[in-house]
Backbone of each chain as ProteinMPNN parsed JSONL, in Angstrom:
{"seq_chain_A": "XXXXXXXXXXXXXXXXXXXXXXXXXXXXXXXXXXXXXXXXXXXXXXXXXXXXXXXXXXXXXXXXXXXXXXXXXX", "coords_chain_A": {"N_chain_A": [[114.961, 120.133, 137.761], [112.774, 118.692, 136.518], [111.59, 120.555, 134.85], [113.323, 120.738, 132.996], [113.53, 118.517, 131.787], [111.165, 118.536, 130.618], [111.255, 120.405, 128.814], [113.383, 119.457, 127.156], [111.997, 117.282, 126.241], [109.747, 118.694, 124.733], [111.593, 119.852, 122.887], [112.553, 117.685, 121.456], [110.176, 116.713, 120.365], [109.532, 118.755, 118.775], [111.395, 118.756, 116.834], [111.154, 116.379, 115.56], [108.705, 116.75, 114.672], [106.76, 117.073, 111.512], [107.528, 119.089, 108.903], [107.016, 121.685, 106.188], [109.831, 121.831, 105.383], [112.828, 120.106, 105.389], [116.034, 118.727, 106.285], [118.455, 116.625, 104.53], [120.902, 114.192, 104.592], [122.304, 112.584, 102.061], [123.757, 109.417, 101.236], [124.911, 107.926, 98.628], [125.615, 104.628, 98.023], [125.756, 102.391, 96.467], [125.161, 101.489, 92.883], [122.977, 99.561, 91.896], [120.985, 96.904, 90.147], [119.701, 98.842, 88.279], [119.156, 100.925, 89.783], [119.394, 103.018, 92.967], [121.291, 102.377, 95.931], [121.81, 103.148, 99.298], [122.462, 105.39, 102.274], [120.33, 107.706, 103.912], [120.003, 110.333, 106.044], [118.225, 112.058, 108.306], [118.04, 115.29, 109.588], [116.861, 116.938, 111.268], [115.349, 115.02, 112.523], [116.935, 113.352, 113.356], [117.487, 110.867, 112.877], [118.538, 107.933, 110.833], [118.394, 105.842, 107.904], [118.732, 103.201, 105.937], [118.245, 102.761, 102.421], [117.047, 101.044, 99.661], [116.184, 101.567, 96.988], [115.68, 104.157, 94.535], [113.059, 104.937, 95.043], [112.199, 103.982, 97.376], [113.797, 105.672, 98.721], [112.71, 108.063, 98.07], [110.275, 107.999, 99.259], [110.857, 107.74, 101.97], [112.045, 110.524, 102.178], [109.599, 112.092, 101.598], [108.155, 111.164, 103.999], [109.355, 112.573, 105.853], [109.019, 115.169, 105.321], [106.189, 116.018, 104.27], [104.018, 116.855, 101.511], [101.204, 118.575, 100.426], [99.667, 118.997, 97.533], [97.467, 120.619, 94.987], [95.784, 118.325, 92.887], [96.514, 117.432, 89.447], [94.931, 119.319, 86.89], [93.282, 118.414, 83.865]], "CA_chain_A": [[115.291, 118.971, 136.812], [111.574, 118.288, 135.699], [111.061, 121.303, 133.782], [114.53, 120.656, 131.978], [113.063, 117.198, 131.133], [109.793, 118.865, 129.921], [111.943, 121.091, 127.632], [114.118, 118.359, 126.231], [111.009, 116.554, 125.437], [109.334, 119.597, 124.02], [112.349, 119.871, 121.594], [112.436, 116.283, 120.698], [108.924, 116.67, 119.486], [109.531, 119.836, 117.821], [112.472, 118.325, 115.992], [110.269, 115.358, 115.109], [107.335, 117.273, 114.008], [106.799, 117.08, 110.293], [107.094, 120.309, 108.443], [107.41, 121.446, 104.853], [110.872, 121.803, 105.2], [113.672, 119.157, 105.974], [117.477, 118.549, 105.707], [118.946, 115.446, 104.784], [122.367, 113.868, 104.104], [122.309, 111.237, 101.329], [124.892, 108.842, 100.678], [124.563, 106.71, 97.649], [126.655, 103.934, 97.957], [125.905, 101.527, 95.274], [124.012, 101.734, 91.851], [122.768, 98.156, 91.378], [119.608, 96.956, 89.674], [119.335, 100.057, 87.8], [118.721, 102.0, 90.836], [120.431, 103.545, 94.049], [121.144, 102.08, 97.519], [122.51, 103.738, 100.329], [121.784, 105.635, 103.263], [119.818, 108.861, 104.284], [120.082, 110.986, 107.386], [117.286, 113.172, 108.657], [118.828, 116.271, 110.238], [115.953, 117.472, 112.119], [114.758, 113.94, 113.206], [118.189, 112.632, 114.111], [117.534, 109.409, 112.459], [119.514, 107.437, 109.718], [117.954, 104.659, 107.369], [119.159, 102.622, 104.691], [117.38, 102.555, 101.312], [117.352, 100.237, 98.614], [115.861, 101.977, 95.872], [115.243, 105.577, 94.752], [111.488, 104.849, 95.291], [112.304, 104.073, 98.856], [114.493, 106.899, 99.103], [111.652, 109.332, 97.825], [109.248, 107.772, 100.304], [111.685, 108.378, 103.174], [112.05, 112.019, 102.308], [108.097, 112.46, 101.755], [107.628, 110.758, 105.233], [109.856, 113.451, 106.673], [108.581, 116.584, 104.691], [105.186, 115.847, 103.543], [103.586, 118.118, 100.935], [100.086, 118.608, 99.79], [99.15, 119.797, 96.316], [96.301, 120.259, 94.33], [95.835, 117.344, 91.88], [96.66, 117.957, 88.098], [93.601, 119.308, 86.281], [93.274, 118.848, 82.353]], "C_chain_A": [[113.97, 118.884, 135.965], [111.172, 119.208, 134.819], [112.234, 121.233, 132.53], [114.036, 119.383, 131.069], [112.025, 117.705, 130.182], [110.318, 119.657, 128.619], [112.547, 120.489, 126.602], [113.018, 117.551, 125.47], [110.205, 117.315, 124.345], [110.47, 119.733, 122.528], [112.5, 118.777, 120.807], [111.33, 116.268, 119.773], [108.606, 117.633, 118.425], [110.426, 119.277, 116.593], [111.883, 117.141, 114.873], [109.177, 115.671, 114.117], [107.338, 117.43, 112.411], [106.555, 118.217, 109.73], [107.642, 120.388, 107.131], [108.807, 121.484, 104.451], [111.895, 120.662, 105.901], [115.019, 119.253, 105.384], [117.9, 117.335, 105.942], [120.315, 115.2, 103.939], [122.057, 112.393, 103.498], [123.522, 110.728, 100.642], [124.609, 107.685, 99.563], [125.881, 105.679, 97.608], [126.861, 102.855, 96.803], [124.995, 102.038, 94.396], [123.942, 100.2, 91.478], [121.024, 98.023, 91.078], [118.856, 98.121, 89.068], [118.651, 101.118, 88.651], [119.683, 102.202, 91.742], [120.275, 102.74, 95.228], [122.236, 102.796, 98.11], [121.898, 104.031, 101.62], [121.15, 107.138, 103.452], [119.606, 109.248, 105.858], [119.163, 111.994, 107.546], [117.764, 113.977, 109.661], [118.081, 116.486, 111.544], [115.387, 116.165, 113.257], [115.739, 113.098, 113.81], [117.931, 111.246, 113.929], [117.998, 109.116, 110.912], [118.799, 106.075, 109.313], [118.368, 104.305, 106.037], [117.878, 102.542, 103.428], [117.732, 101.586, 100.224], [117.142, 100.32, 97.116], [115.541, 103.509, 95.865], [113.867, 105.54, 95.104], [111.527, 104.843, 96.874], [112.731, 105.421, 99.451], [113.425, 108.229, 99.176], [110.627, 109.331, 98.818], [109.706, 108.221, 101.563], [111.672, 109.788, 103.508], [110.64, 112.572, 102.533], [107.623, 112.122, 103.234], [108.067, 111.874, 106.078], [109.219, 114.933, 106.411], [107.386, 116.299, 103.721], [104.663, 117.082, 102.645], [102.104, 117.959, 100.421], [99.642, 119.393, 98.717], [98.202, 119.389, 95.821], [96.623, 119.053, 93.327], [95.715, 118.119, 90.333], [95.068, 118.078, 87.578], [93.742, 119.352, 84.767], [92.36, 119.733, 81.822]], "O_chain_A": [[114.072, 119.002, 134.744], [110.394, 118.834, 133.942], [112.037, 121.605, 131.373], [114.162, 119.324, 129.846], [112.025, 117.313, 129.014], [109.79, 119.498, 127.518], [112.4, 120.779, 125.415], [113.122, 117.221, 124.289], [109.972, 116.804, 123.25], [110.081, 119.702, 121.361], [112.577, 118.86, 119.581], [111.433, 115.899, 118.604], [107.794, 117.526, 117.507], [110.035, 119.429, 115.435], [112.137, 117.079, 113.67], [108.847, 115.071, 113.094], [108.267, 118.174, 112.099], [105.407, 118.632, 109.885], [108.487, 119.588, 106.73], [109.085, 121.21, 103.284], [111.634, 120.384, 107.072], [115.233, 119.724, 104.267], [117.883, 116.808, 107.055], [120.698, 115.809, 102.939], [121.705, 111.383, 104.108], [124.17, 111.303, 99.767], [124.073, 106.617, 99.859], [126.987, 106.017, 97.184], [127.955, 102.546, 96.331], [124.132, 102.843, 94.748], [124.829, 99.689, 90.794], [120.11, 98.704, 91.543], [117.666, 98.361, 89.272], [117.814, 101.947, 88.296], [120.794, 101.709, 91.548], [119.136, 102.403, 95.551], [123.331, 103.02, 97.592], [121.047, 103.304, 102.132], [121.897, 107.896, 102.833], [119.105, 108.5, 106.697], [119.342, 112.956, 106.799], [117.952, 113.408, 110.736], [118.55, 116.27, 112.661], [115.103, 116.312, 114.445], [115.465, 112.245, 114.654], [118.167, 110.465, 114.851], [117.847, 109.91, 109.983], [118.592, 105.232, 110.186], [118.332, 105.109, 105.106], [116.708, 102.266, 103.696], [118.933, 101.439, 99.999], [117.609, 99.59, 96.242], [115.203, 104.105, 96.887], [113.598, 106.602, 95.666], [110.9, 105.678, 97.527], [112.208, 106.068, 100.358], [113.354, 109.102, 100.041], [110.113, 110.367, 99.238], [109.043, 109.021, 102.223], [111.418, 110.279, 104.608], [110.412, 113.367, 103.444], [106.701, 112.803, 103.681], [107.324, 112.222, 106.996], [108.985, 115.71, 107.337], [107.56, 116.336, 102.503], [104.877, 118.229, 103.038], [101.953, 116.86, 99.887], [99.215, 120.517, 98.979], [97.813, 118.224, 95.908], [97.801, 118.889, 93.01], [95.028, 119.112, 90.094], [94.194, 117.232, 87.768], [94.331, 120.339, 84.325], [92.41, 120.031, 80.629]]}, "seq_chain_B": "XXXXXXXXXXXXXXXXXXXXXXXXXXXXXXXXXXXXXXXXXXXXXXXXXXXXXXXXXXXXXXXXXXXXXXXXXXXXXXXXXXXXXXXXXXXXXXXXXXXXXXXXXXXXXXXXXXXXXXXXXXXXXXXXXXXXXXXXXXXXXXXXXXXXXX", "coords_chain_B": {"N_chain_B": [[83.237, 102.013, 88.678], [85.092, 98.997, 89.152], [85.265, 97.377, 92.008], [88.335, 96.156, 93.34], [88.168, 94.531, 95.484], [85.877, 93.143, 95.432], [86.031, 91.474, 93.251], [87.97, 89.284, 91.249], [91.368, 89.418, 91.21], [93.288, 90.446, 88.364], [96.462, 90.276, 86.057], [95.726, 92.441, 84.96], [95.293, 94.448, 86.566], [97.36, 96.275, 87.08], [98.021, 97.441, 84.691], [98.14, 100.336, 82.474], [96.868, 103.048, 80.95], [98.603, 105.763, 79.962], [98.761, 109.011, 80.335], [100.844, 111.981, 79.784], [102.528, 115.116, 80.371], [105.181, 117.624, 80.34], [105.376, 119.697, 82.687], [106.29, 122.432, 84.075], [108.968, 121.687, 84.501], [108.391, 119.217, 85.529], [106.369, 116.304, 85.852], [103.228, 115.843, 84.667], [99.809, 114.306, 84.75], [97.717, 111.681, 84.02], [96.906, 108.569, 85.01], [95.094, 105.667, 83.451], [93.058, 103.013, 84.051], [91.497, 100.82, 82.209], [90.47, 98.255, 82.7], [89.55, 97.976, 85.119], [88.246, 100.344, 85.525], [89.218, 102.79, 86.814], [90.979, 105.717, 87.725], [94.137, 107.654, 88.15], [95.017, 110.683, 89.037], [97.747, 113.029, 88.602], [100.377, 115.127, 89.613], [102.972, 115.597, 89.703], [106.433, 113.884, 89.26], [106.822, 112.877, 91.922], [104.405, 112.571, 93.126], [103.242, 110.863, 90.925], [104.643, 108.413, 91.492], [104.006, 107.869, 94.254], [101.405, 107.721, 94.758], [100.514, 105.851, 92.901], [101.937, 103.742, 93.964], [100.762, 103.305, 96.473], [98.23, 102.479, 95.793], [98.829, 99.785, 94.643], [99.808, 98.607, 96.784], [97.616, 98.783, 98.505], [95.866, 96.848, 96.72], [97.586, 94.912, 96.58], [98.983, 93.795, 94.596], [101.239, 94.018, 91.962], [102.787, 91.731, 94.286], [104.75, 93.067, 96.871], [108.052, 92.297, 97.274], [109.475, 93.408, 99.342], [109.226, 94.897, 102.668], [108.288, 98.168, 103.171], [110.694, 100.419, 104.496], [110.786, 102.996, 106.974], [111.103, 105.981, 108.616], [109.975, 105.749, 111.169], [109.374, 104.207, 114.384], [107.875, 101.887, 113.874], [106.271, 99.337, 111.878], [104.924, 100.395, 108.789], [101.413, 100.758, 108.275], [99.24, 98.531, 107.219], [97.102, 99.468, 104.411], [93.636, 99.774, 104.741], [91.52, 100.652, 103.124], [90.504, 101.948, 100.057], [92.846, 104.04, 98.304], [92.495, 107.432, 98.353], [92.995, 108.824, 96.307], [92.55, 107.332, 94.258], [90.351, 107.106, 91.573], [87.031, 107.276, 90.25], [86.929, 106.427, 86.75], [85.523, 108.152, 85.146], [85.289, 110.412, 86.628], [86.438, 113.109, 85.903], [88.15, 114.672, 83.413], [89.57, 113.312, 80.351], [92.192, 113.237, 78.25], [91.682, 113.931, 74.814], [93.039, 112.138, 73.134], [95.201, 109.546, 71.773], [96.838, 107.566, 74.303], [100.117, 108.458, 75.933], [101.695, 106.637, 76.489], [101.863, 103.136, 77.435], [101.806, 101.571, 80.394], [103.026, 98.927, 82.495], [103.03, 97.686, 85.179], [104.86, 94.954, 86.39], [106.184, 93.45, 88.431], [107.571, 93.849, 91.816], [110.091, 94.235, 93.011], [113.1, 94.616, 95.044], [112.513, 96.613, 96.545], [111.3, 98.423, 94.546], [110.208, 99.076, 91.157], [109.465, 96.756, 88.313], [108.71, 96.246, 84.981], [107.191, 96.857, 81.923], [107.177, 99.446, 79.584], [105.051, 100.819, 76.844], [105.593, 102.816, 73.986], [103.135, 104.591, 72.725], [102.773, 105.877, 70.432], [105.021, 105.139, 68.618], [104.952, 102.547, 68.758], [106.677, 101.202, 70.431], [108.498, 99.096, 72.759], [109.641, 99.18, 75.851], [111.592, 97.566, 78.413], [111.609, 98.21, 81.817], [113.883, 98.382, 84.854], [113.649, 99.51, 87.194], [112.16, 102.099, 89.234], [113.246, 104.421, 88.623], [114.668, 104.052, 86.32], [112.347, 103.729, 84.821], [111.132, 106.48, 84.989], [113.381, 107.633, 83.554], [112.946, 106.899, 80.959], [110.332, 107.615, 80.248], [110.786, 110.403, 80.598], [112.882, 110.951, 78.695], [111.665, 110.252, 76.224], [109.64, 112.282, 76.297], [111.233, 114.345, 75.818], [112.302, 115.853, 73.354], [114.504, 117.275, 72.614], [116.675, 116.158, 73.938], [117.471, 114.18, 72.504], [118.164, 111.243, 72.893], [115.91, 108.616, 72.722], [113.245, 106.454, 72.709]], "CA_chain_B": [[84.713, 101.412, 89.009], [84.949, 97.655, 89.578], [86.002, 97.434, 93.238], [89.019, 95.048, 93.287], [88.217, 93.907, 96.655], [84.934, 92.045, 95.314], [86.246, 90.598, 92.159], [89.081, 88.656, 91.101], [92.541, 90.426, 90.641], [94.263, 90.017, 87.491], [97.422, 91.316, 85.96], [95.479, 93.801, 84.172], [95.091, 96.013, 87.556], [98.56, 97.179, 87.027], [98.216, 97.914, 83.34], [97.443, 101.523, 82.586], [96.919, 103.941, 79.768], [99.38, 106.817, 80.796], [98.828, 110.341, 79.747], [101.736, 112.671, 80.481], [103.392, 116.051, 79.659], [106.041, 118.01, 81.145], [105.006, 120.869, 83.299], [107.088, 123.265, 85.386], [110.15, 120.961, 84.734], [108.079, 118.027, 86.131], [105.426, 115.605, 84.932], [101.702, 115.84, 85.077], [98.727, 113.665, 83.68], [96.757, 110.695, 84.715], [96.826, 107.003, 84.796], [93.592, 105.15, 83.636], [92.863, 101.335, 84.004], [90.382, 100.577, 81.647], [89.677, 97.05, 83.05], [88.751, 98.073, 86.487], [87.674, 101.375, 85.444], [89.614, 103.98, 87.539], [92.048, 106.638, 87.248], [94.8, 108.264, 89.312], [95.544, 111.91, 88.43], [98.938, 113.242, 89.31], [100.777, 116.645, 89.135], [104.538, 115.367, 89.953], [106.874, 112.497, 89.36], [106.703, 112.098, 93.208], [102.77, 112.003, 93.298], [102.963, 109.377, 90.231], [105.006, 107.107, 92.188], [103.648, 107.667, 95.51], [99.867, 107.33, 94.178], [100.598, 104.324, 92.213], [102.225, 102.675, 94.991], [99.934, 103.24, 97.471], [97.333, 101.501, 95.043], [99.428, 98.736, 94.313], [100.092, 98.139, 98.129], [96.248, 98.53, 98.701], [95.398, 95.562, 96.122], [98.48, 93.713, 97.139], [99.502, 93.024, 93.409], [101.987, 92.837, 92.202], [103.06, 91.712, 95.728], [105.909, 93.733, 97.091], [108.836, 91.384, 97.736], [110.231, 93.756, 100.558], [108.418, 95.702, 103.285], [109.016, 99.452, 102.876], [111.424, 101.221, 105.473], [110.181, 104.207, 107.348], [111.834, 106.735, 109.697], [109.343, 105.815, 112.411], [109.853, 102.924, 114.787], [106.843, 100.799, 113.767], [106.117, 98.922, 110.322], [103.851, 101.105, 108.218], [100.155, 99.998, 108.685], [98.435, 97.984, 105.912], [95.953, 100.103, 103.951], [92.254, 99.0, 104.655], [90.532, 101.335, 102.222], [90.875, 102.525, 98.65], [93.311, 105.19, 98.458], [91.58, 108.532, 98.059], [93.627, 109.388, 94.968], [92.053, 106.493, 93.152], [88.778, 107.627, 91.496], [86.152, 106.456, 88.933], [87.376, 106.807, 85.239], [84.369, 109.242, 84.704], [85.598, 111.732, 87.624], [87.483, 113.891, 85.472], [88.1, 114.701, 81.735], [90.714, 112.34, 79.785], [92.647, 113.951, 76.899], [90.938, 113.309, 73.648], [93.91, 111.63, 71.858], [95.686, 108.297, 72.26], [97.817, 107.621, 75.291], [101.456, 108.774, 75.68], [102.293, 105.517, 77.013], [101.098, 102.052, 78.199], [102.64, 101.258, 81.482], [102.638, 97.688, 82.975], [104.037, 97.286, 86.564], [104.797, 93.447, 86.643], [107.005, 93.087, 89.464], [107.869, 94.866, 92.846], [111.23, 93.459, 93.801], [114.02, 95.135, 95.667], [111.884, 97.869, 96.898], [111.169, 99.264, 93.072], [109.062, 98.305, 90.265], [109.762, 96.164, 87.226], [107.74, 95.941, 84.037], [107.269, 97.408, 80.637], [106.598, 100.679, 78.967], [105.086, 100.89, 75.498], [105.244, 104.012, 73.693], [101.957, 104.159, 71.763], [102.868, 106.563, 68.879], [105.869, 104.609, 67.766], [104.605, 101.16, 69.013], [107.769, 100.291, 70.728], [108.262, 98.75, 74.063], [111.003, 98.879, 76.557], [111.45, 96.983, 79.746], [112.438, 98.989, 83.088], [114.049, 97.672, 86.253], [113.456, 100.508, 88.41], [111.298, 103.452, 88.73], [114.514, 105.459, 87.976], [114.795, 103.674, 84.664], [110.996, 104.285, 84.062], [111.286, 107.774, 84.727], [114.405, 108.277, 82.725], [112.606, 106.525, 79.711], [109.45, 108.529, 80.107], [111.502, 111.911, 80.274], [113.502, 111.058, 77.416], [110.674, 110.008, 75.309], [108.923, 113.576, 76.095], [111.954, 115.374, 75.649], [112.837, 115.378, 72.038], [115.821, 117.916, 72.473], [117.763, 115.604, 74.372], [117.949, 113.118, 71.448], [117.932, 109.881, 73.486], [114.532, 108.452, 72.565], [112.916, 105.153, 72.61]], "C_chain_B": [[84.474, 100.139, 89.582], [85.903, 97.591, 90.773], [87.06, 95.946, 93.118], [88.88, 94.304, 94.582], [86.794, 92.859, 96.319], [85.18, 90.987, 94.354], [87.661, 89.88, 92.256], [90.408, 89.506, 90.78], [93.212, 89.739, 89.689], [95.482, 90.843, 87.194], [97.078, 92.668, 85.449], [95.19, 95.011, 85.137], [96.346, 96.689, 87.436], [98.908, 97.534, 85.483], [97.576, 99.041, 83.153], [97.801, 102.266, 81.113], [97.467, 105.234, 80.266], [99.586, 108.044, 79.594], [99.868, 111.313, 80.621], [102.39, 113.808, 79.67], [104.328, 116.701, 80.697], [105.448, 119.434, 81.325], [105.659, 121.258, 84.328], [108.292, 122.46, 85.582], [109.908, 119.522, 85.674], [107.043, 117.57, 85.063], [104.007, 115.809, 85.532], [100.661, 115.146, 84.165], [98.027, 112.751, 84.71], [96.791, 109.359, 83.963], [95.583, 106.421, 84.524], [93.868, 103.703, 83.298], [91.711, 101.012, 83.52], [89.562, 99.297, 82.252], [88.919, 97.159, 84.277], [88.036, 99.404, 86.605], [87.845, 102.718, 86.424], [90.77, 104.551, 87.111], [92.833, 107.525, 88.299], [95.485, 109.429, 88.466], [96.85, 112.23, 89.366], [99.779, 114.494, 88.661], [102.378, 116.743, 89.434], [104.928, 113.979, 89.672], [106.674, 111.911, 90.854], [105.256, 111.643, 93.344], [102.532, 110.781, 92.251], [103.416, 108.326, 91.02], [104.373, 106.817, 93.305], [102.046, 107.158, 95.446], [99.875, 106.076, 93.907], [101.021, 103.338, 93.262], [101.533, 102.412, 96.11], [98.56, 102.387, 97.087], [97.795, 100.152, 94.929], [99.707, 97.911, 95.914], [98.598, 97.795, 98.484], [95.69, 96.921, 98.177], [96.456, 94.527, 96.326], [99.158, 93.045, 95.904], [99.816, 94.212, 92.453], [102.588, 92.847, 93.768], [104.561, 92.186, 95.788], [106.757, 92.615, 97.767], [109.644, 91.821, 99.009], [109.12, 94.632, 101.297], [109.228, 97.067, 103.168], [109.449, 99.921, 104.225], [110.774, 102.428, 105.694], [111.128, 104.666, 108.543], [111.172, 106.493, 111.214], [109.687, 104.424, 113.059], [109.241, 101.732, 114.419], [106.776, 100.673, 112.117], [104.942, 100.04, 109.664], [102.661, 100.145, 108.12], [99.636, 99.676, 107.254], [97.276, 98.941, 105.534], [94.685, 99.432, 103.983], [91.37, 99.513, 103.687], [91.164, 101.856, 101.085], [91.595, 103.625, 98.862], [92.623, 106.266, 97.989], [91.955, 108.977, 96.637], [93.456, 108.651, 93.922], [90.588, 107.006, 92.802], [88.064, 106.932, 90.1], [86.848, 107.264, 87.587], [86.775, 108.004, 84.939], [84.445, 110.438, 85.597], [86.482, 112.703, 87.184], [87.537, 113.777, 83.791], [89.654, 113.745, 81.157], [90.78, 112.927, 78.296], [92.083, 113.157, 75.715], [92.285, 113.152, 72.577], [94.429, 110.396, 72.59], [96.736, 108.731, 73.213], [99.338, 107.82, 74.974], [102.163, 107.398, 75.874], [101.34, 104.233, 77.672], [102.052, 101.484, 79.247], [101.968, 99.932, 82.124], [103.578, 97.469, 84.078], [103.836, 95.936, 86.796], [105.159, 92.802, 87.737], [107.268, 94.153, 90.524], [108.966, 94.179, 93.429], [112.399, 94.581, 94.158], [113.755, 96.626, 95.862], [111.544, 98.988, 95.703], [110.282, 98.313, 92.28], [109.877, 97.706, 88.877], [108.626, 95.905, 86.242], [108.16, 96.439, 82.845], [106.497, 98.716, 80.476], [106.553, 100.786, 77.623], [104.749, 102.34, 75.207], [104.345, 103.925, 72.537], [102.075, 104.816, 70.592], [103.696, 105.778, 68.007], [105.804, 103.071, 67.899], [105.993, 100.405, 69.47], [107.626, 100.159, 72.449], [109.699, 98.644, 74.751], [110.684, 98.421, 78.088], [112.211, 97.809, 80.778], [112.489, 97.881, 84.252], [114.2, 98.368, 87.423], [112.634, 101.513, 88.113], [112.249, 104.48, 88.172], [114.645, 105.154, 86.574], [113.603, 103.993, 84.106], [110.942, 105.715, 83.861], [112.259, 108.431, 83.483], [113.767, 107.908, 81.153], [111.56, 107.492, 79.347], [110.105, 110.015, 79.654], [111.995, 111.993, 78.83], [112.366, 110.969, 75.884], [109.963, 111.469, 75.114], [109.696, 114.607, 75.685], [112.628, 115.306, 74.551], [114.224, 116.247, 71.923], [116.943, 117.064, 72.875], [118.361, 114.594, 73.476], [117.751, 111.695, 71.947], [116.778, 109.602, 73.372], [114.406, 106.928, 72.408], [112.664, 104.709, 71.279]], "O_chain_B": [[83.667, 100.085, 90.51], [87.12, 97.72, 90.639], [86.588, 94.842, 92.847], [89.624, 93.328, 94.684], [86.703, 91.821, 96.974], [84.73, 89.847, 94.465], [88.357, 89.94, 93.269], [90.256, 90.366, 89.913], [93.708, 88.635, 89.912], [95.695, 91.892, 87.802], [97.765, 93.689, 85.449], [94.936, 96.166, 84.795], [96.309, 97.875, 87.765], [100.046, 97.882, 85.168], [96.415, 99.059, 83.563], [98.775, 102.058, 80.389], [96.739, 105.842, 81.051], [100.199, 108.075, 78.527], [99.793, 111.432, 81.844], [102.767, 113.621, 78.514], [104.251, 116.329, 81.868], [105.11, 120.18, 80.406], [105.693, 120.637, 85.39], [108.759, 122.436, 86.72], [110.763, 118.9, 86.305], [106.814, 118.042, 83.95], [103.769, 115.916, 86.735], [100.643, 115.377, 82.956], [97.82, 112.994, 85.899], [96.728, 109.123, 82.756], [94.773, 106.631, 85.427], [94.69, 103.288, 82.48], [90.783, 100.88, 84.318], [88.334, 99.247, 82.311], [87.856, 96.577, 84.487], [87.321, 99.648, 87.577], [86.938, 103.49, 86.739], [91.509, 104.043, 86.267], [92.221, 108.068, 89.219], [96.256, 109.274, 87.519], [97.006, 111.837, 90.522], [99.817, 114.764, 87.46], [102.968, 117.823, 89.405], [104.149, 113.029, 89.756], [106.415, 110.722, 91.043], [104.959, 110.485, 93.637], [101.798, 109.841, 92.552], [102.682, 107.365, 91.254], [104.098, 105.639, 93.53], [101.647, 106.218, 96.133], [99.302, 105.231, 94.594], [100.483, 102.237, 93.383], [101.676, 101.349, 96.714], [97.927, 101.745, 97.925], [96.942, 99.301, 95.179], [99.775, 96.685, 96.005], [98.318, 96.625, 98.744], [95.242, 96.046, 98.919], [96.173, 93.332, 96.237], [99.782, 91.989, 96.007], [99.041, 95.124, 92.164], [102.81, 93.908, 94.351], [105.427, 91.824, 94.991], [106.281, 92.019, 98.733], [110.322, 91.033, 99.668], [108.175, 95.064, 100.637], [110.454, 97.148, 103.09], [108.617, 99.844, 105.129], [110.197, 102.975, 104.755], [111.766, 103.9, 109.266], [111.692, 106.926, 112.242], [110.228, 103.558, 112.372], [109.811, 100.648, 114.546], [107.091, 101.536, 111.297], [104.056, 100.385, 110.446], [102.816, 98.94, 107.92], [99.637, 100.477, 106.32], [96.471, 99.189, 106.432], [94.577, 98.459, 103.237], [90.407, 98.809, 103.385], [92.344, 102.203, 101.142], [91.078, 104.392, 99.674], [91.996, 105.979, 96.969], [91.103, 109.486, 95.909], [93.926, 108.928, 92.819], [89.771, 107.275, 93.682], [88.576, 106.255, 89.209], [87.179, 108.448, 87.527], [87.46, 108.914, 84.473], [83.733, 111.415, 85.363], [87.293, 113.176, 87.98], [87.011, 112.891, 83.117], [90.682, 113.726, 81.835], [89.886, 113.064, 77.461], [92.04, 111.927, 75.677], [92.502, 113.805, 71.556], [94.184, 110.185, 73.778], [97.382, 109.777, 73.157], [99.803, 107.417, 73.907], [103.246, 107.201, 75.321], [100.29, 104.411, 78.288], [103.083, 100.934, 78.861], [100.756, 99.789, 82.278], [104.746, 97.117, 83.916], [102.793, 95.579, 87.344], [104.635, 91.744, 88.086], [107.196, 95.33, 90.17], [108.723, 93.49, 94.42], [112.497, 95.487, 93.329], [114.454, 97.576, 95.51], [111.531, 100.201, 95.912], [109.803, 97.22, 92.578], [110.891, 98.288, 88.491], [107.611, 95.358, 86.672], [109.365, 96.51, 82.605], [105.456, 99.017, 81.062], [107.608, 100.857, 76.993], [103.938, 103.01, 75.845], [104.652, 103.317, 71.512], [101.463, 104.346, 69.632], [103.371, 105.619, 66.831], [106.542, 102.372, 67.206], [106.363, 99.315, 69.032], [106.926, 100.84, 73.199], [110.684, 98.109, 74.243], [109.75, 98.826, 78.78], [113.398, 98.07, 80.58], [111.715, 96.974, 84.555], [114.746, 97.97, 88.453], [112.357, 101.844, 86.96], [111.918, 105.287, 87.303], [114.724, 106.047, 85.731], [113.6, 104.508, 82.988], [110.739, 106.193, 82.745], [112.004, 109.372, 82.732], [114.107, 108.624, 80.212], [111.695, 108.177, 78.332], [109.92, 110.582, 78.577], [111.657, 112.823, 77.987], [112.444, 111.58, 74.818], [109.71, 111.862, 73.975], [109.21, 115.65, 75.248], [113.679, 114.669, 74.625], [115.043, 115.849, 71.093], [118.035, 117.147, 72.314], [119.516, 114.186, 73.6], [117.062, 110.98, 71.219], [116.129, 110.424, 74.019], [115.351, 106.239, 72.024], [112.355, 103.537, 71.068]]}, "name": "protein", "num_of_chains": 2, "seq": "XXXXXXXXXXXXXXXXXXXXXXXXXXXXXXXXXXXXXXXXXXXXXXXXXXXXXXXXXXXXXXXXXXXXXXXXXXXXXXXXXXXXXXXXXXXXXXXXXXXXXXXXXXXXXXXXXXXXXXXXXXXXXXXXXXXXXXXXXXXXXXXXXXXXXXXXXXXXXXXXXXXXXXXXXXXXXXXXXXXXXXXXXXXXXXXXXXXXXXXXXXXXXXXXXXXXXXXXXXXXXXXX"}
């Protein structure tokens, strides 16, 4: 049983680990104040959060799947 | 660069010369603040909003009316140091032309931004009520083929 618990904990940590890819279900419920409001469900992390704007939506997605890119160069 | 932590913060801290060009179906360029002497380079729309929002959180102006939600259980920590993406204005090249826009973020309500966007070449100004509306204005101004313009 102890080993099963460890495996479950490891699986949970693996699911929550940030990676380059992530799967979301986005439900846009309202379009008020020139932006969107709704909910986003992160499949791998098994979490759902409400968002009040596209900016908040984008930040939630970036939190789950951050990416590092080189800065633009003129 | 004038450290916002040492001097008084004025509304000019969120006023930027904005250089932008469409690149790989996205947006890339630089924001320049002449009053405080710093720049924020970005290579995508996501970086533009992320980097600028991080800076506005750091100086806490305009003060956000709402706290950002996260997938984590605890509230996001307050940034104690200047974000790394904010650099001295001389730390990189600036296009040798007039800026494409003058961006002024005046308020941060409803987990989004409100302010004005001035198109430098036509001397026209539009107000935006969200970052979604802001990016729509920018992309429409840069995309002549779409027809809908400032």
